[in-house]
N, C-alpha and C positions, 0 to 999 in steps of 0.2 A: 183725515188731515191732522187731527189732534194726536193720534198715535204716532205719526211720523215726526211731529214736533217734539213729542216726549222722547223718542229714541234719539233724535238729533241732539237734543239738549243734554241727555245723559252722556252721549259720546263727547261733546265739547267739554262738559264739566269733568269727565274722566281724564281727558288729555290735560286740562289745566291742573288738576290734582296731581297727575303723574309727574309733571315737570317739577312741581314743588317737592314732591316726595323723592324724586331722584336726587335733588340737591340735599335734602335732609338725610338721605341714606349715605351720602358721601361724607357727612360731617365727621364721623370717628376717624377716618383715614386722613382727611384734610387737616384736622387739628394737630396732627403729628408732624406736618411739613414745616420746614424752615421757611423763612420769609421769601427767599429767592424762588424756591420751588412753588410756594403758594401763589406768589404773584404771577409766575409763568402759567400756572394752571388756570387762573381766573380768566385769562384771555381766550381760552378754548371754547368758552360758552357762547361767544358771539361768532356767527350770527344764528346758529342752530336754535338755541333756547329763545332767542328773540323772535324768530319766525314761528316756532311752536307756541310761544307766549300769546300769539293772537287768539288762541283758543279761549283764553281767560275772559277778555271783554265780550267776545261773542257768546260764550257760555252764560255769562252774567245777563246779557241782553235776552237770550233765549229763555232763561229762567224767569225773568221779569215778564216777558210775553206770556209765559205759561200762567203766571200769577193772575193775569187779567183774563186769560182764556178759561180758567177753571171756575166752577160755581163757588161763589164766596161762602165761606163758612164750612165747606166740605173738608174732609180729612186731607184729601189731595191738595186743596188750597193751602191749608195751614202748613203741611209738610213742604210745599213749594215755597211758601213765604219764608219759612225758617231756612230753607236751603239758600234762598236769595240773600238773606241776612248774613249767613255764614260765608257765602262767596263774596259778598260785598266787603266783609271784614277781611277776607283773604286778599282782596284787591287793594284795600286801604293799607294793609300791612306791607304790600309791595311798594306803594308810593311813599309811605312814611318811613320805612325801615330799609328796604332792599335797594330801591332805585337810587337814592343819594350815594350809596356806596358803589353801585355799578359805575357811576360817573367817575369815581376815583380809580377803579380798576382799569377802566378803558381810556383814561386820559392820554396814554401814550400810543394806544392802538389807532385812534382817530377814525372811527367808523364813518362811512360815506352814505350819502343819500338819505333814505328814510331812517336808517339806523342812527345816523348822526342827529337828525331832528328829534328822534325818540329819546336818545340819551341826553340830549341837550336840555330837554324839558325837565326842570327841577325847580318848581316854584318856591320851595323852602330854602334852597341854596345852602343847606347845612354843611356839606363837606367843603364847598368852596370857602365859606366863611370861617372854617376851622383852621385855615392855614395849612400846615403839614400835619395831618392827624397821625396818631399812632396806628400802625398797620394792624396790630393785634386787636385794638378796639374795633376797627373797621371789619376785620375778619370775624370777630365774635358777633357783631351786629348783623353781618351778612348771613353767616351760617345759622345763627339762632332765629333770624327772621324766617328762614326757610322751614325750620321746625314748626313755627307758628303757622306759617302758610300751609304746610302739609297737613297739620292737624285740622285747620279750618276747611281745607279742600276735601279731606276724608269725610268730615261731618257733612259738608255740602253734598258730596256725592251720595252718601248713604241716604240723606233726606230726599234728594231729587229722584234717586232710583226707587225709593220706597213710595214716593208720590206717584211715580209712573206706573207702579204695580197695583195701586189702589183702584 
């Protein structure tokens, strides 16, 4: 049972990391786009990345379950705990840096159902309170937040994969 949990955890963490890495790999090309092109492209991520993004909280939860399932003080325990912290930081980067900007990109798209509720959730209300923000500032925040998230996701994946092999 523990082996299956480890494999499932690695898969979910890998998907979460892959989504952030995909965005990070687009950065060089997207930074060359004019405003109209960039704003058009931002709308293509919904709903695909939103659906795939469910892997992130599930992966985080699975890692936390593994923390409690492993013998405290073991190498696997410490690697798993470190993976949890890296993935928690990745998740926090989404909510603090990426998500508020997503709301701005999608304001004209008007997602429906669960997507509408998800994107409406923004406890900090930073973009709304900013009036009409500079699109370049938002672009940079969104793009570089994915570099941060990809780096944290890679660290988390390496740690959880290492823990699974110990």
